[in-house]
C-alpha positions in Angstrom: 184.0 141.7 137.8 187.5 142.2 138.7 189.6 144.0 135.5 192.9 144.0 134.5 195.3 146.5 133.0 197.9 145.0 130.1 201.9 146.4 130.5 201.8 147.4 126.7 205.9 146.8 127.0 205.5 143.5 127.9 201.5 142.5 126.9 202.9 139.8 124.2 204.1 137.4 126.6 203.2 138.3 130.2 200.0 140.2 131.0 200.6 142.0 134.0 197.7 141.7 136.9 196.6 145.2 138.9 195.8 143.3 141.0 193.8 140.4 140.2 193.5 136.6 142.4 192.7 133.7 140.6 189.2 132.3 141.1 188.9 129.1 142.9 187.1 125.4 142.7 185.0 125.8 145.6 184.4 129.3 144.4 183.1 127.8 141.7 180.8 124.8 143.1 179.6 128.1 144.9 177.4 129.4 142.4 175.2 126.7 142.0 172.0 128.2 140.9 173.3 131.8 141.1 175.3 133.6 139.0 175.9 132.1 136.1 179.6 130.3 135.0 180.8 131.8 131.8 183.0 129.4 130.2 184.9 129.5 126.9 188.0 127.6 125.5 191.3 128.5 125.1 194.4 126.9 123.3 197.1 129.7 123.3 198.5 132.4 125.8 197.6 135.3 123.6 193.4 133.9 123.6 193.7 133.0 126.7 195.0 137.2 127.8 192.1 138.0 125.8 189.5 135.7 127.4 190.4 135.5 131.2 189.1 138.8 132.3 185.8 137.6 131.3 185.5 134.7 132.3 185.3 132.3 135.0 186.7 129.0 133.9 189.0 128.4 130.4 188.6 125.4 129.0 191.6 124.3 126.9 189.2 121.3 125.2 190.5 118.7 122.8 188.6 120.7 120.3 192.0 121.8 119.7 192.1 118.7 117.2 189.9 120.7 114.6 190.5 124.1 115.5 194.4 124.0 115.4 195.5 121.2 114.0 192.8 120.4 110.9 192.1 116.8 112.6 188.6 115.3 111.9 187.9 114.4 115.5 188.6 114.7 118.7 189.8 111.0 119.2 193.5 111.6 117.6 194.5 114.3 120.4 197.3 113.4 122.6 198.5 114.3 126.0 201.7 116.0 125.0 199.3 118.1 123.0 196.8 118.8 126.0 199.6 119.7 128.0 201.4 122.2 126.0 198.4 124.2 124.9 197.3 123.8 128.9 200.7 125.3 130.1 200.1 128.5 127.7 197.0 129.2 128.8 197.9 128.8 132.0 200.8 131.1 131.4 198.2 133.7 129.4 195.8 133.7 132.7 195.3 134.9 136.0 191.6 135.0 136.9 190.1 131.8 135.2 190.0 128.3 136.7 191.6 126.6 133.8 190.5 123.3 133.3 192.3 120.9 130.8 190.5 118.1 129.0 192.1 114.7 129.3 192.3 112.9 125.9 190.5 109.9 124.8 193.0 106.9 125.6 194.3 108.5 128.8 192.0 107.6 131.1 189.1 105.3 130.2 191.3 101.9 131.5 191.4 102.5 135.0 190.9 104.9 138.1 195.1 104.6 138.2 195.8 105.1 134.6 193.7 108.3 135.1 195.5 109.3 138.1 198.9 109.1 136.2 197.6 110.9 133.6 195.5 113.4 135.0 198.4 114.2 137.8 201.1 115.1 135.0 198.7 117.1 133.4 198.4 119.3 136.1 202.0 119.0 137.2 203.2 120.2 133.6 200.8 123.1 133.1 200.1 124.1 136.4 195.8 124.2 135.5 193.7 123.6 138.6 190.9 120.8 137.1 190.7 118.2 134.4 187.1 117.4 132.2 186.5 113.9 131.6 183.5 112.6 129.2 181.2 109.6 130.5 178.8 109.1 132.8 178.2 106.1 134.9 181.3 104.0 133.9 183.3 107.1 134.8 181.8 107.4 138.0 184.4 105.8 139.9 187.2 107.1 138.2 185.8 110.9 139.1 186.0 109.7 142.4 189.2 107.8 142.9 190.5 111.3 141.3 189.0 113.9 143.4 189.9 111.6 146.6 193.3 112.2 145.6 193.0 116.2 144.9 192.6 116.3 141.4 189.2 118.5 140.7 187.1 117.0 137.8 184.6 118.5 135.5 182.2 115.8 133.9 180.6 115.8 130.6 177.7 114.1 129.7 174.9 114.2 127.1 176.7 114.1 123.4 180.6 113.2 124.0 182.9 113.9 121.0 185.1 111.1 121.9 182.1 108.7 121.9 181.3 109.8 118.3 181.9 106.5 116.8 179.4 104.7 119.1 177.1 107.4 119.0 177.2 107.6 115.1 177.7 111.2 114.8 177.4 114.4 116.4 173.3 114.2 117.1 172.0 116.1 119.9 171.0 113.3 122.4 167.9 112.6 124.6 165.2 112.3 121.8 163.6 109.6 123.4 163.1 108.3 126.9 165.3 105.3 127.0 168.3 108.5 126.3 166.4 111.1 128.3 167.2 108.3 131.7 170.6 107.0 130.5 171.3 111.1 130.2 169.9 112.0 133.8 171.6 108.5 135.2 174.5 110.1 134.1 174.9 112.7 135.4 173.5 112.2 138.8 176.5 109.4 138.5 179.1 111.6 138.1 178.1 114.6 140.2 177.5 112.2 143.2 181.1 110.5 142.7 182.4 114.3 142.9 182.8 116.5 140.2 182.7 120.2 141.0 180.8 121.4 137.8 179.1 118.8 134.8 179.0 119.7 131.3 175.7 119.0 129.4 176.1 119.0 125.6 174.1 118.5 123.0 170.8 117.8 124.8 167.2 118.4 124.8 166.1 121.3 127.0 164.1 119.6 129.0 166.4 117.1 130.0 168.7 119.6 130.9 166.6 121.2 133.3 165.8 118.3 134.6 169.5 117.4 135.1 170.2 120.9 136.4 168.1 120.2 139.6 168.8 116.9 140.2 172.7 117.2 140.8 174.3 119.7 143.6 177.2 120.4 141.3 176.7 123.2 138.8 175.8 122.4 135.2 177.6 124.2 132.4 175.7 124.4 129.2 176.5 124.1 125.5 173.6 123.0 123.0 171.6 122.5 126.5 169.4 125.3 127.8 169.9 128.7 129.3 168.4 127.4 132.7 172.2 125.8 133.6 173.8 127.2 136.0 176.7 128.2 132.9 177.0 128.3 129.1 180.2 126.9 127.4 181.2 127.8 123.5 184.3 126.9 121.2 185.5 130.4 121.1 186.9 130.2 117.2 182.7 129.2 116.9 181.9 132.0 118.7 183.9 134.4 116.9 182.7 133.2 113.6 186.3 131.7 112.2 184.2 128.9 110.5 181.6 129.0 107.9 180.0 126.3 109.4 179.0 126.0 113.4 176.7 123.9 115.5 173.0 125.2 115.2 173.5 126.1 118.9 176.3 127.9 118.4 175.2 132.2 118.6 178.1 133.9 116.6 179.2 136.9 118.0 181.7 138.3 115.0 182.5 137.4 111.4 186.7 137.2 112.6 187.3 134.9 109.7 185.7 137.7 106.8 187.6 140.2 108.9 191.0 138.3 109.0 190.2 137.3 105.0 189.5 141.1 104.2 193.1 142.0 105.9 195.0 139.6 104.5 193.6 140.9 100.7 194.2 144.4 102.0 197.8 142.9 102.7 198.2 141.2 100.0 197.6 144.1 97.7 199.7 146.7 99.1 203.2 144.1 98.8 202.3 143.5 94.9 201.8 147.2 94.6 204.8 147.9 96.7 202.7 150.6 98.9 203.9 148.3 101.5 206.6 148.8 103.4 206.4 152.7 103.8 208.7 154.9 105.4 206.8 154.4 108.3 207.9 150.5 108.8 211.4 150.9 107.4 214.7 151.2 109.3 217.2 154.2 107.7 220.9 154.6 109.0 221.2 158.5 110.9 222.8 161.0 108.7 
């Protein structure tokens, strides 16, 4: 994997690649059945800087609703929110393909509506692709976008924007009807031109069957290790929340570490142990 170093004088805002060429959509398409695709969510420039050397895809997910804004679901997310965070992630990355979630209500009405809003996202953020939820009902829209130069990642199975219809966040594919629907949805959007397909919260057997059935790479989240790649919400993976879905593996416990650091800071402020001479300015004598 390529690596880059950071110019410490400017790293807070502008990482300096030495050298690194950004991955492309066709390069990821070619990974079907090959090296696993690594995907994580990012919402800020600094997090993008940290994740970028290790990832192939950075997703500016509408999960920022809960992670950043404390909203109860992804439904209230606006196009303006996605564009602002998408631009930040693009500025903070040099290696990964950056994709931006299309928010609820910005693409479902018609292919024309989807193109207008998706083209705005790419123009304002510099991202390479958009992601949209839905299966057979979205196939026409996916084809419309792809034919007009907008790369699309599909998303089937548990689709959070449809939580009100689905009745919750439970895993999908528990019965034959659900399983058949997931497979039909996966095939429809893949055949319509998606360059990758997220399979979320589906029974492993269905994820494996879908992965074999479509020509594009599948990216699992709560699906199967046999998918062509994996994605997690970064804040879940880092242990920033007390409760996470069953399919999340915590690779750290940053919530505890942040709390402990804040407690140590508070104690030193109250005891006047901070700041010391090292953290204060003095006039030259």
